Biopython code that builds the backbone (N, CA, C, O; Angstrom):
import numpy as np
from Bio.PDB.StructureBuilder import StructureBuilder

atoms = [
    (1, "UNK", "N", (0.834, -1.178, 0.000)),
    (1, "UNK", "CA", (0.000, 0.000, 0.000)),
    (1, "UNK", "C", (0.888, 1.254, 0.000)),
    (1, "UNK", "O", (0.627, 2.206, -0.736)),
    (2, "UNK", "N", (1.918, 1.245, 0.816)),
    (2, "UNK", "CA", (2.806, 2.408, 0.878)),
    (2, "UNK", "C", (3.480, 2.669, -0.455)),
    (2, "UNK", "O", (3.659, 3.822, -0.848)),
    (3, "UNK", "N", (3.853, 1.608, -1.153)),
    (3, "UNK", "CA", (4.512, 1.772, -2.453)),
    (3, "UNK", "C", (3.570, 2.434, -3.454)),
    (3, "UNK", "O", (3.985, 3.309, -4.214)),
    (4, "UNK", "N", (2.315, 2.022, -3.456)),
    (4, "UNK", "CA", (1.349, 2.617, -4.383)),
    (4, "UNK", "C", (1.109, 4.074, -4.038)),
    (4, "UNK", "O", (1.099, 4.924, -4.928)),
    (5, "UNK", "N", (0.918, 4.377, -2.776)),
    (5, "UNK", "CA", (0.663, 5.758, -2.361)),
    (5, "UNK", "C", (1.852, 6.669, -2.658)),
    (5, "UNK", "O", (1.680, 7.868, -2.881)),
    (6, "UNK", "N", (3.047, 6.103, -2.660)),
    (6, "UNK", "CA", (4.240, 6.898, -2.934)),
    (6, "UNK", "C", (4.511, 7.052, -4.430)),
    (6, "UNK", "O", (5.397, 7.811, -4.822)),
    (7, "UNK", "N", (3.761, 6.345, -5.261)),
    (7, "UNK", "CA", (3.987, 6.384, -6.710)),
    (7, "UNK", "C", (3.197, 7.528, -7.328)),
    (7, "UNK", "O", (1.989, 7.623, -7.107)),
    (8, "UNK", "N", (3.847, 8.401, -8.099)),
    (8, "UNK", "CA", (3.136, 9.503, -8.764)),
    (8, "UNK", "C", (2.064, 8.963, -9.711)),
    (8, "UNK", "O", (2.251, 7.925, -10.345)),
    (9, "UNK", "N", (0.942, 9.677, -9.800)),
    (9, "UNK", "CA", (-0.177, 9.204, -10.621)),
    (9, "UNK", "C", (0.193, 9.053, -12.081)),
    (9, "UNK", "O", (-0.342, 8.174, -12.758)),
    (10, "UNK", "N", (1.098, 9.887, -12.591)),
    (10, "UNK", "CA", (1.459, 9.764, -14.002)),
    (10, "UNK", "C", (2.163, 8.436, -14.275)),
    (10, "UNK", "O", (2.146, 7.953, -15.407)),
    (11, "UNK", "N", (2.772, 7.847, -13.265)),
    (11, "UNK", "CA", (3.388, 6.533, -13.459)),
    (11, "UNK", "C", (2.357, 5.414, -13.367)),
    (11, "UNK", "O", (2.536, 4.356, -13.970)),
    (12, "UNK", "N", (1.284, 5.637, -12.620)),
    (12, "UNK", "CA", (0.245, 4.621, -12.489)),
    (12, "UNK", "C", (-0.515, 4.423, -13.790)),
    (12, "UNK", "O", (-1.085, 3.359, -14.030)),
    (13, "UNK", "N", (-0.520, 5.444, -14.622)),
    (13, "UNK", "CA", (-1.262, 5.372, -15.884)),
    (13, "UNK", "C", (-0.346, 5.567, -17.086)),
    (13, "UNK", "O", (-0.781, 6.066, -18.125)),
    (14, "UNK", "N", (0.884, 5.188, -16.955)),
    (14, "UNK", "CA", (1.870, 5.334, -18.022)),
    (14, "UNK", "C", (1.366, 4.699, -19.320)),
    (14, "UNK", "O", (0.793, 3.610, -19.307)),
    (15, "UNK", "N", (1.581, 5.375, -20.412)),
    (15, "UNK", "CA", (1.176, 4.859, -21.707)),
    (15, "UNK", "C", (-0.325, 4.908, -21.944)),
    (15, "UNK", "O", (-0.829, 4.293, -22.885)),
    (16, "UNK", "N", (-1.044, 5.640, -21.091)),
    (16, "UNK", "CA", (-2.487, 5.747, -21.258)),
    (16, "UNK", "C", (-3.264, 4.544, -20.773)),
    (16, "UNK", "O", (-4.451, 4.412, -21.069)),
    (17, "UNK", "N", (-2.611, 3.660, -20.030)),
    (17, "UNK", "CA", (-3.286, 2.465, -19.529)),
    (17, "UNK", "C", (-3.745, 2.692, -18.098)),
    (17, "UNK", "O", (-2.946, 2.969, -17.203)),
    (18, "UNK", "N", (-5.041, 2.569, -17.906)),
    (18, "UNK", "CA", (-5.629, 2.718, -16.581)),
    (18, "UNK", "C", (-5.176, 1.560, -15.686)),
    (18, "UNK", "O", (-5.140, 0.411, -16.128)),
    (19, "UNK", "N", (-4.846, 1.849, -14.479)),
    (19, "UNK", "CA", (-4.451, 0.845, -13.481)),
    (19, "UNK", "C", (-3.198, 0.054, -13.887)),
    (19, "UNK", "O", (-3.091, -1.145, -13.630)),
    (20, "UNK", "N", (-2.271, 0.747, -14.516)),
    (20, "UNK", "CA", (-1.081, 0.069, -15.034)),
    (20, "UNK", "C", (-0.290, -0.633, -13.926)),
    (20, "UNK", "O", (0.140, -1.772, -14.104)),
    (21, "UNK", "N", (-0.099, 0.018, -12.815)),
    (21, "UNK", "CA", (0.699, -0.579, -11.739)),
    (21, "UNK", "C", (0.065, -1.882, -11.248)),
    (21, "UNK", "O", (0.761, -2.879, -11.058)),
    (22, "UNK", "N", (-1.238, -1.875, -11.045)),
    (22, "UNK", "CA", (-1.922, -3.083, -10.573)),
    (22, "UNK", "C", (-1.841, -4.193, -11.618)),
    (22, "UNK", "O", (-1.654, -5.363, -11.283)),
    (23, "UNK", "N", (-1.979, -3.823, -12.853)),
    (23, "UNK", "CA", (-1.902, -4.835, -13.912)),
    (23, "UNK", "C", (-0.514, -5.449, -13.981)),
    (23, "UNK", "O", (-0.370, -6.662, -14.133)),
    (24, "UNK", "N", (0.489, -4.619, -13.869)),
    (24, "UNK", "CA", (1.860, -5.135, -13.899)),
    (24, "UNK", "C", (2.133, -6.030, -12.693)),
    (24, "UNK", "O", (2.803, -7.055, -12.813)),
    (25, "UNK", "N", (1.618, -5.642, -11.541)),
    (25, "UNK", "CA", (1.859, -6.416, -10.322)),
    (25, "UNK", "C", (1.249, -7.809, -10.407)),
    (25, "UNK", "O", (1.785, -8.761, -9.841)),
    (26, "UNK", "N", (0.134, -7.926, -11.108)),
    (26, "UNK", "CA", (-0.560, -9.213, -11.191)),
    (26, "UNK", "C", (-0.545, -9.801, -12.596)),
    (26, "UNK", "O", (-1.384, -10.638, -12.928)),
    (27, "UNK", "N", (0.393, -9.372, -13.412)),
    (27, "UNK", "CA", (0.457, -9.796, -14.814)),
    (27, "UNK", "C", (0.529, -11.307, -14.976)),
    (27, "UNK", "O", (-0.020, -11.856, -15.932)),
    (28, "UNK", "N", (1.190, -11.973, -14.068)),
    (28, "UNK", "CA", (1.320, -13.425, -14.197)),
    (28, "UNK", "C", (0.042, -14.169, -13.816)),
    (28, "UNK", "O", (-0.055, -15.378, -14.027)),
    (29, "UNK", "N", (-0.949, -13.453, -13.251)),
    (29, "UNK", "CA", (-2.194, -14.098, -12.810)),
    (29, "UNK", "C", (-3.425, -13.635, -13.591)),
    (29, "UNK", "O", (-4.513, -14.180, -13.409)),
    (30, "UNK", "N", (-3.261, -12.640, -14.452)),
    (30, "UNK", "CA", (-4.405, -12.083, -15.180)),
    (30, "UNK", "C", (-4.439, -12.560, -16.623)),
    (30, "UNK", "O", (-3.392, -12.764, -17.237)),
    (31, "UNK", "N", (-5.640, -12.739, -17.169)),
    (31, "UNK", "CA", (-5.747, -13.083, -18.589)),
    (31, "UNK", "C", (-5.208, -11.938, -19.455)),
    (31, "UNK", "O", (-5.295, -10.770, -19.079)),
    (32, "UNK", "N", (-4.664, -12.284, -20.595)),
    (32, "UNK", "CA", (-4.084, -11.300, -21.504)),
    (32, "UNK", "C", (-5.073, -10.203, -21.858)),
    (32, "UNK", "O", (-4.694, -9.036, -21.955)),
    (33, "UNK", "N", (-6.330, -10.561, -22.050)),
    (33, "UNK", "CA", (-7.338, -9.569, -22.443)),
    (33, "UNK", "C", (-7.471, -8.465, -21.381)),
    (33, "UNK", "O", (-7.690, -7.303, -21.723)),
    (34, "UNK", "N", (-7.341, -8.822, -20.104)),
    (34, "UNK", "CA", (-7.401, -7.812, -19.043)),
    (34, "UNK", "C", (-6.151, -6.937, -19.037)),
    (34, "UNK", "O", (-6.222, -5.738, -18.766)),
    (35, "UNK", "N", (-5.033, -7.534, -19.332)),
    (35, "UNK", "CA", (-3.793, -6.760, -19.352)),
    (35, "UNK", "C", (-3.783, -5.742, -20.484)),
    (35, "UNK", "O", (-3.159, -4.687, -20.369)),
    (36, "UNK", "N", (-4.466, -6.052, -21.567)),
    (36, "UNK", "CA", (-4.431, -5.187, -22.742)),
    (36, "UNK", "C", (-5.552, -4.161, -22.796)),
    (36, "UNK", "O", (-5.427, -3.169, -23.514)),
    (37, "UNK", "N", (-6.638, -4.362, -22.065)),
    (37, "UNK", "CA", (-7.746, -3.412, -22.178)),
    (37, "UNK", "C", (-7.368, -2.077, -21.557)),
    (37, "UNK", "O", (-6.553, -2.009, -20.637)),
    (38, "UNK", "N", (-7.973, -1.021, -22.076)),
    (38, "UNK", "CA", (-7.607, 0.327, -21.655)),
    (38, "UNK", "C", (-8.582, 0.910, -20.640)),
    (38, "UNK", "O", (-8.251, 1.887, -19.969)),
    (39, "UNK", "N", (-9.759, 0.344, -20.513)),
    (39, "UNK", "CA", (-10.705, 0.865, -19.524)),
    (39, "UNK", "C", (-11.726, -0.211, -19.197)),
    (39, "UNK", "O", (-11.792, -1.248, -19.858)),
    (40, "UNK", "N", (-12.517, 0.049, -18.170)),
    (40, "UNK", "CA", (-13.578, -0.870, -17.794)),
    (40, "UNK", "C", (-14.812, -0.565, -18.631)),
    (40, "UNK", "O", (-14.921, 0.495, -19.249)),
    (41, "UNK", "N", (-15.728, -1.507, -18.637)),
    (41, "UNK", "CA", (-16.984, -1.286, -19.359)),
    (41, "UNK", "C", (-17.734, -0.134, -18.713)),
    (41, "UNK", "O", (-17.559, 0.158, -17.530)),
    (42, "UNK", "N", (-18.571, 0.513, -19.509)),
    (42, "UNK", "CA", (-19.361, 1.614, -18.966)),
    (42, "UNK", "C", (-20.839, 1.302, -19.117)),
    (42, "UNK", "O", (-21.213, 0.331, -19.775)),
    (43, "UNK", "N", (-21.659, 2.113, -18.517)),
    (43, "UNK", "CA", (-23.091, 1.849, -18.495)),
    (43, "UNK", "C", (-23.868, 2.689, -19.488)),
    (43, "UNK", "O", (-25.093, 2.761, -19.390)),
    (44, "UNK", "N", (-23.211, 3.321, -20.433)),
    (44, "UNK", "CA", (-23.905, 4.201, -21.370)),
    (44, "UNK", "C", (-25.024, 3.490, -22.116)),
    (44, "UNK", "O", (-26.113, 4.043, -22.268)),
    (45, "UNK", "N", (-24.775, 2.288, -22.576)),
    (45, "UNK", "CA", (-25.808, 1.550, -23.290)),
    (45, "UNK", "C", (-27.019, 1.288, -22.418)),
    (45, "UNK", "O", (-28.159, 1.415, -22.866)),
    (46, "UNK", "N", (-26.769, 0.926, -21.178)),
    (46, "UNK", "CA", (-27.865, 0.681, -20.236)),
    (46, "UNK", "C", (-28.648, 1.960, -19.983)),
    (46, "UNK", "O", (-29.878, 1.963, -20.050)),
    (47, "UNK", "N", (-27.936, 3.054, -19.692)),
    (47, "UNK", "CA", (-28.608, 4.333, -19.457)),
    (47, "UNK", "C", (-29.420, 4.754, -20.677)),
    (47, "UNK", "O", (-30.538, 5.251, -20.542)),
    (48, "UNK", "N", (-28.866, 4.559, -21.848)),
    (48, "UNK", "CA", (-29.562, 4.917, -23.072)),
    (48, "UNK", "C", (-30.865, 4.161, -23.223)),
    (48, "UNK", "O", (-31.883, 4.739, -23.606)),
    (49, "UNK", "N", (-30.839, 2.863, -22.922)),
    (49, "UNK", "CA", (-32.067, 2.064, -23.020)),
    (49, "UNK", "C", (-33.087, 2.494, -21.976)),
    (49, "UNK", "O", (-34.280, 2.565, -22.271)),
    (50, "UNK", "N", (-32.633, 2.781, -20.762)),
    (50, "UNK", "CA", (-33.540, 3.229, -19.706)),
    (50, "UNK", "C", (-34.183, 4.559, -20.094)),
    (50, "UNK", "O", (-35.396, 4.724, -19.963)),
    (51, "UNK", "N", (-33.380, 5.500, -20.569)),
    (51, "UNK", "CA", (-33.923, 6.800, -20.967)),
    (51, "UNK", "C", (-34.886, 6.656, -22.141)),
    (51, "UNK", "O", (-35.972, 7.235, -22.123)),
    (52, "UNK", "N", (-34.503, 5.899, -23.151)),
    (52, "UNK", "CA", (-35.361, 5.738, -24.329)),
    (52, "UNK", "C", (-36.704, 5.108, -23.957)),
    (52, "UNK", "O", (-37.742, 5.479, -24.505)),
    (53, "UNK", "N", (-36.679, 4.164, -23.036)),
    (53, "UNK", "CA", (-37.912, 3.495, -22.622)),
    (53, "UNK", "C", (-38.810, 4.392, -21.782)),
    (53, "UNK", "O", (-39.998, 4.109, -21.629)),
    (54, "UNK", "N", (-38.258, 5.464, -21.240)),
    (54, "UNK", "CA", (-39.022, 6.314, -20.335)),
    (54, "UNK", "C", (-39.130, 7.765, -20.791)),
    (54, "UNK", "O", (-39.413, 8.648, -19.980)),
    (55, "UNK", "N", (-38.911, 8.017, -22.059)),
    (55, "UNK", "CA", (-38.952, 9.394, -22.556)),
    (55, "UNK", "C", (-40.305, 10.058, -22.337)),
    (55, "UNK", "O", (-40.359, 11.259, -22.071)),
    (56, "UNK", "N", (-41.396, 9.307, -22.442)),
    (56, "UNK", "CA", (-42.716, 9.906, -22.250)),
    (56, "UNK", "C", (-42.920, 10.430, -20.835)),
    (56, "UNK", "O", (-43.640, 11.409, -20.640)),
    (57, "UNK", "N", (-42.298, 9.796, -19.847)),
    (57, "UNK", "CA", (-42.380, 10.277, -18.472)),
    (57, "UNK", "C", (-41.299, 11.309, -18.165)),
    (57, "UNK", "O", (-41.508, 12.229, -17.375)),
    (58, "UNK", "N", (-40.153, 11.142, -18.796)),
    (58, "UNK", "CA", (-39.017, 12.008, -18.497)),
    (58, "UNK", "C", (-39.183, 13.414, -19.064)),
    (58, "UNK", "O", (-38.783, 14.390, -18.429)),
    (59, "UNK", "N", (-39.768, 13.522, -20.249)),
    (59, "UNK", "CA", (-39.949, 14.850, -20.864)),
    (59, "UNK", "C", (-40.701, 15.804, -19.952)),
    (59, "UNK", "O", (-40.169, 16.867, -19.630)),
    (60, "UNK", "N", (-41.929, 15.472, -19.515)),
    (60, "UNK", "CA", (-42.625, 16.424, -18.638)),
    (60, "UNK", "C", (-41.934, 16.604, -17.282)),
    (60, "UNK", "O", (-41.980, 17.681, -16.688)),
    (61, "UNK", "N", (-41.300, 15.542, -16.808)),
    (61, "UNK", "CA", (-40.599, 15.625, -15.524)),
    (61, "UNK", "C", (-39.533, 16.718, -15.569)),
    (61, "UNK", "O", (-39.379, 17.492, -14.625)),
    (62, "UNK", "N", (-38.804, 16.768, -16.678)),
    (62, "UNK", "CA", (-37.726, 17.751, -16.794)),
    (62, "UNK", "C", (-38.191, 19.071, -17.398)),
    (62, "UNK", "O", (-37.818, 20.139, -16.913)),
    (63, "UNK", "N", (-38.991, 19.006, -18.440)),
    (63, "UNK", "CA", (-39.352, 20.233, -19.167)),
    (63, "UNK", "C", (-40.424, 21.059, -18.461)),
    (63, "UNK", "O", (-40.549, 22.259, -18.705)),
    (64, "UNK", "N", (-41.192, 20.417, -17.590)),
    (64, "UNK", "CA", (-42.216, 21.141, -16.836)),
    (64, "UNK", "C", (-41.906, 21.143, -15.342)),
    (64, "UNK", "O", (-42.746, 21.523, -14.527)),
    (65, "UNK", "N", (-40.715, 20.723, -14.995)),
    (65, "UNK", "CA", (-40.328, 20.618, -13.595)),
    (65, "UNK", "C", (-39.909, 21.947, -12.988)),
    (65, "UNK", "O", (-39.968, 22.995, -13.631)),
    (66, "UNK", "N", (-39.490, 21.876, -11.753)),
    (66, "UNK", "CA", (-39.099, 23.071, -10.996)),
    (66, "UNK", "C", (-37.806, 23.706, -11.515)),
    (66, "UNK", "O", (-37.668, 24.930, -11.512)),
    (67, "UNK", "N", (-36.869, 22.878, -11.955)),
    (67, "UNK", "CA", (-35.612, 23.433, -12.486)),
    (67, "UNK", "C", (-35.884, 24.279, -13.721)),
    (67, "UNK", "O", (-35.349, 25.379, -13.858)),
    (68, "UNK", "N", (-36.721, 23.761, -14.624)),
    (68, "UNK", "CA", (-37.083, 24.521, -15.823)),
    (68, "UNK", "C", (-37.900, 25.748, -15.444)),
    (68, "UNK", "O", (-37.695, 26.831, -15.992)),
    (69, "UNK", "N", (-38.823, 25.578, -14.509)),
    (69, "UNK", "CA", (-39.664, 26.692, -14.074)),
    (69, "UNK", "C", (-38.883, 27.846, -13.471)),
    (69, "UNK", "O", (-39.286, 29.004, -13.581)),
    (70, "UNK", "N", (-37.783, 27.529, -12.843)),
    (70, "UNK", "CA", (-36.940, 28.560, -12.229)),
    (70, "UNK", "C", (-35.853, 29.069, -13.175)),
    (70, "UNK", "O", (-35.059, 29.934, -12.807)),
    (71, "UNK", "N", (-35.820, 28.531, -14.389)),
    (71, "UNK", "CA", (-34.808, 28.950, -15.354)),
    (71, "UNK", "C", (-33.418, 28.432, -15.048)),
    (71, "UNK", "O", (-32.427, 28.997, -15.510)),
    (72, "UNK", "N", (-33.337, 27.357, -14.269)),
    (72, "UNK", "CA", (-32.042, 26.810, -13.872)),
    (72, "UNK", "C", (-31.455, 25.854, -14.909)),
    (72, "UNK", "O", (-30.281, 25.492, -14.834)),
    (73, "UNK", "N", (-32.267, 25.454, -15.862)),
    (73, "UNK", "CA", (-31.770, 24.644, -16.970)),
    (73, "UNK", "C", (-32.188, 25.317, -18.269)),
    (73, "UNK", "O", (-33.148, 26.087, -18.305)),
    (74, "UNK", "N", (-31.470, 25.021, -19.309)),
    (74, "UNK", "CA", (-31.822, 25.527, -20.630)),
    (74, "UNK", "C", (-32.848, 24.549, -21.216)),
    (74, "UNK", "O", (-32.497, 23.475, -21.704)),
    (75, "UNK", "N", (-34.094, 24.940, -21.155)),
    (75, "UNK", "CA", (-35.189, 24.055, -21.561)),
    (75, "UNK", "C", (-35.026, 23.576, -23.004)),
    (75, "UNK", "O", (-35.274, 22.407, -23.299)),
    (76, "UNK", "N", (-34.611, 24.467, -23.901)),
    (76, "UNK", "CA", (-34.437, 24.078, -25.310)),
    (76, "UNK", "C", (-33.357, 23.011, -25.470)),
    (76, "UNK", "O", (-33.518, 22.072, -26.249)),
    (77, "UNK", "N", (-32.258, 23.156, -24.733)),
    (77, "UNK", "CA", (-31.192, 22.159, -24.817)),
    (77, "UNK", "C", (-31.630, 20.815, -24.253)),
    (77, "UNK", "O", (-31.317, 19.767, -24.818)),
    (78, "UNK", "N", (-32.351, 20.847, -23.148)),
    (78, "UNK", "CA", (-32.817, 19.595, -22.555)),
    (78, "UNK", "C", (-33.831, 18.933, -23.476)),
    (78, "UNK", "O", (-33.808, 17.715, -23.653)),
    (79, "UNK", "N", (-34.717, 19.722, -24.058)),
    (79, "UNK", "CA", (-35.702, 19.171, -24.984)),
    (79, "UNK", "C", (-35.007, 18.502, -26.175)),
    (79, "UNK", "O", (-35.407, 17.420, -26.604)),
    (80, "UNK", "N", (-33.984, 19.140, -26.697)),
    (80, "UNK", "CA", (-33.225, 18.558, -27.814)),
    (80, "UNK", "C", (-32.509, 17.281, -27.377)),
    (80, "UNK", "O", (-32.447, 16.313, -28.135)),
    (81, "UNK", "N", (-31.971, 17.277, -26.162)),
    (81, "UNK", "CA", (-31.245, 16.106, -25.659)),
    (81, "UNK", "C", (-32.168, 14.922, -25.420)),
    (81, "UNK", "O", (-31.712, 13.779, -25.384)),
    (82, "UNK", "N", (-33.450, 15.178, -25.258)),
    (82, "UNK", "CA", (-34.416, 14.117, -24.999)),
    (82, "UNK", "C", (-35.005, 13.508, -26.272)),
    (82, "UNK", "O", (-35.954, 12.727, -26.202)),
    (83, "UNK", "N", (-34.460, 13.853, -27.412)),
    (83, "UNK", "CA", (-34.870, 13.238, -28.674)),
    (83, "UNK", "C", (-34.077, 11.945, -28.864)),
    (83, "UNK", "O", (-32.882, 11.885, -28.577)),
    (84, "UNK", "N", (-34.763, 10.922, -29.351)),
    (84, "UNK", "CA", (-34.112, 9.624, -29.551)),
    (84, "UNK", "C", (-32.875, 9.772, -30.435)),
    (84, "UNK", "O", (-31.836, 9.173, -30.158)),
    (85, "UNK", "N", (-32.987, 10.567, -31.495)),
    (85, "UNK", "CA", (-31.852, 10.750, -32.411)),
    (85, "UNK", "C", (-30.644, 11.328, -31.676)),
    (85, "UNK", "O", (-29.507, 10.912, -31.896)),
    (86, "UNK", "N", (-30.913, 12.283, -30.810)),
    (86, "UNK", "CA", (-29.818, 12.888, -30.046)),
    (86, "UNK", "C", (-29.184, 11.860, -29.116)),
    (86, "UNK", "O", (-27.960, 11.775, -29.019)),
    (87, "UNK", "N", (-30.009, 11.090, -28.442)),
    (87, "UNK", "CA", (-29.486, 10.072, -27.529)),
    (87, "UNK", "C", (-28.628, 9.057, -28.266)),
    (87, "UNK", "O", (-27.599, 8.616, -27.756)),
    (88, "UNK", "N", (-29.059, 8.686, -29.479)),
    (88, "UNK", "CA", (-28.303, 7.701, -30.253)),
    (88, "UNK", "C", (-26.964, 8.267, -30.712)),
    (88, "UNK", "O", (-25.931, 7.611, -30.577)),
    (89, "UNK", "N", (-26.981, 9.485, -31.255)),
    (89, "UNK", "CA", (-25.785, 10.029, -31.898)),
    (89, "UNK", "C", (-24.911, 10.856, -30.971)),
    (89, "UNK", "O", (-23.700, 10.930, -31.181)),
    (90, "UNK", "N", (-25.486, 11.478, -29.960)),
    (90, "UNK", "CA", (-24.710, 12.372, -29.104)),
    (90, "UNK", "C", (-24.478, 11.824, -27.698)),
    (90, "UNK", "O", (-23.515, 12.212, -27.036)),
    (91, "UNK", "N", (-25.335, 10.940, -27.244)),
    (91, "UNK", "CA", (-25.192, 10.421, -25.881)),
    (91, "UNK", "C", (-25.712, 11.413, -24.867)),
    (91, "UNK", "O", (-26.774, 12.008, -25.051)),
    (92, "UNK", "N", (-24.965, 11.589, -23.803)),
    (92, "UNK", "CA", (-25.379, 12.506, -22.742)),
    (92, "UNK", "C", (-26.266, 11.841, -21.708)),
    (92, "UNK", "O", (-26.976, 12.514, -20.960)),
    (93, "UNK", "N", (-26.223, 10.512, -21.668)),
    (93, "UNK", "CA", (-27.100, 9.779, -20.758)),
    (93, "UNK", "C", (-26.843, 10.126, -19.300)),
    (93, "UNK", "O", (-27.773, 10.364, -18.530)),
    (94, "UNK", "N", (-25.594, 10.149, -18.941)),
    (94, "UNK", "CA", (-25.254, 10.425, -17.539)),
    (94, "UNK", "C", (-25.765, 11.771, -17.079)),
    (94, "UNK", "O", (-26.308, 11.894, -15.981)),
    (95, "UNK", "N", (-25.593, 12.785, -17.918)),
    (95, "UNK", "CA", (-26.041, 14.122, -17.556)),
    (95, "UNK", "C", (-27.556, 14.172, -17.403)),
    (95, "UNK", "O", (-28.070, 14.809, -16.484)),
    (96, "UNK", "N", (-28.277, 13.496, -18.311)),
    (96, "UNK", "CA", (-29.739, 13.470, -18.213)),
    (96, "UNK", "C", (-30.198, 12.715, -16.969)),
    (96, "UNK", "O", (-31.163, 13.116, -16.319)),
    (97, "UNK", "N", (-29.515, 11.629, -16.639)),
    (97, "UNK", "CA", (-29.869, 10.878, -15.436)),
    (97, "UNK", "C", (-29.653, 11.733, -14.189)),
    (97, "UNK", "O", (-30.490, 11.736, -13.286)),
    (98, "UNK", "N", (-28.548, 12.450, -14.136)),
    (98, "UNK", "CA", (-28.281, 13.324, -12.985)),
    (98, "UNK", "C", (-29.329, 14.425, -12.914)),
    (98, "UNK", "O", (-29.831, 14.736, -11.834)),
    (99, "UNK", "N", (-29.660, 15.012, -14.050)),
    (99, "UNK", "CA", (-30.668, 16.060, -14.089)),
    (99, "UNK", "C", (-32.016, 15.534, -13.587)),
    (99, "UNK", "O", (-32.702, 16.214, -12.823)),
    (100, "UNK", "N", (-32.390, 14.344, -14.009)),
    (100, "UNK", "CA", (-33.644, 13.745, -13.547)),
    (100, "UNK", "C", (-33.610, 13.488, -12.046)),
    (100, "UNK", "O", (-34.609, 13.692, -11.357)),
    (101, "UNK", "N", (-32.474, 13.043, -11.541)),
    (101, "UNK", "CA", (-32.349, 12.809, -10.099)),
    (101, "UNK", "C", (-32.437, 14.110, -9.308)),
    (101, "UNK", "O", (-33.082, 14.160, -8.261)),
    (102, "UNK", "N", (-31.797, 15.151, -9.803)),
    (102, "UNK", "CA", (-31.854, 16.448, -9.120)),
    (102, "UNK", "C", (-33.286, 16.979, -9.131)),
    (102, "UNK", "O", (-33.769, 17.489, -8.120)),
    (103, "UNK", "N", (-33.958, 16.859, -10.266)),
    (103, "UNK", "CA", (-35.356, 17.299, -10.350)),
    (103, "UNK", "C", (-36.231, 16.511, -9.381)),
    (103, "UNK", "O", (-37.069, 17.096, -8.695)),
    (104, "UNK", "N", (-36.053, 15.216, -9.315)),
    (104, "UNK", "CA", (-36.831, 14.386, -8.388)),
    (104, "UNK", "C", (-36.565, 14.784, -6.948)),
    (104, "UNK", "O", (-37.494, 14.897, -6.149)),
    (105, "UNK", "N", (-35.297, 14.997, -6.614)),
    (105, "UNK", "CA", (-34.943, 15.409, -5.266)),
    (105, "UNK", "C", (-35.587, 16.753, -4.934)),
    (105, "UNK", "O", (-36.146, 16.927, -3.851)),
    (106, "UNK", "N", (-35.508, 17.689, -5.856)),
    (106, "UNK", "CA", (-36.064, 19.021, -5.625)),
    (106, "UNK", "C", (-37.576, 18.949, -5.407)),
    (106, "UNK", "O", (-38.107, 19.607, -4.512)),
    (107, "UNK", "N", (-38.266, 18.157, -6.220)),
    (107, "UNK", "CA", (-39.704, 18.029, -6.064)),
    (107, "UNK", "C", (-40.060, 17.406, -4.702)),
    (107, "UNK", "O", (-41.001, 17.846, -4.042)),
    (108, "UNK", "N", (-39.314, 16.399, -4.298)),
    (108, "UNK", "CA", (-39.557, 15.759, -2.992)),
    (108, "UNK", "C", (-39.261, 16.742, -1.866)),
    (108, "UNK", "O", (-40.014, 16.811, -0.895)),
    (109, "UNK", "N", (-38.183, 17.497, -1.980)),
    (109, "UNK", "CA", (-37.809, 18.458, -0.951)),
    (109, "UNK", "C", (-38.851, 19.564, -0.805)),
    (109, "UNK", "O", (-39.155, 19.998, 0.306)),
    (110, "UNK", "N", (-39.397, 20.020, -1.944)),
    (110, "UNK", "CA", (-40.389, 21.091, -1.905)),
    (110, "UNK", "C", (-41.704, 20.624, -1.284)),
    (110, "UNK", "O", (-42.438, 21.427, -0.708)),
    (111, "UNK", "N", (-42.009, 19.301, -1.400)),
    (111, "UNK", "CA", (-43.219, 18.773, -0.769)),
    (111, "UNK", "C", (-43.070, 18.815, 0.722)),
    (111, "UNK", "O", (-43.982, 18.414, 1.445)),
]
sb = StructureBuilder()
sb.init_structure("model")
sb.init_model(0)
sb.init_chain("A")
sb.init_seg("    ")
for serial, (resi, resn, name, xyz) in enumerate(atoms, 1):
    if name == "N":
        sb.init_residue(resn, " ", resi, " ")
    sb.init_atom(name, np.array(xyz, "f"), 0.0, 1.0, " ", f" {name:<3s}", serial, name[0])
structure = sb.get_structure()
């Protein structure tokens, strides 16, 4: 643990490889595919499917919610981001999920 904490972060990710030090330390025990991958899987596909399946509920939640009502979000940008085409080509799932969570929290707090 002390050796890792004493190692500068730029050495931990040398060559653009995430978790390089850990991979090198366990190279003899890890499958080659793990040693060569550059990052872990992400949840963008999952978030995209969840958002696409719930667009009919999400649109009014965000576009008619308290954040929009107070001018705290750019309603036009959010409306554009909630189009299936935008979700497919531009992504932005994480930001929309966070926005929905903040809106839900705000509505619950105001009650």
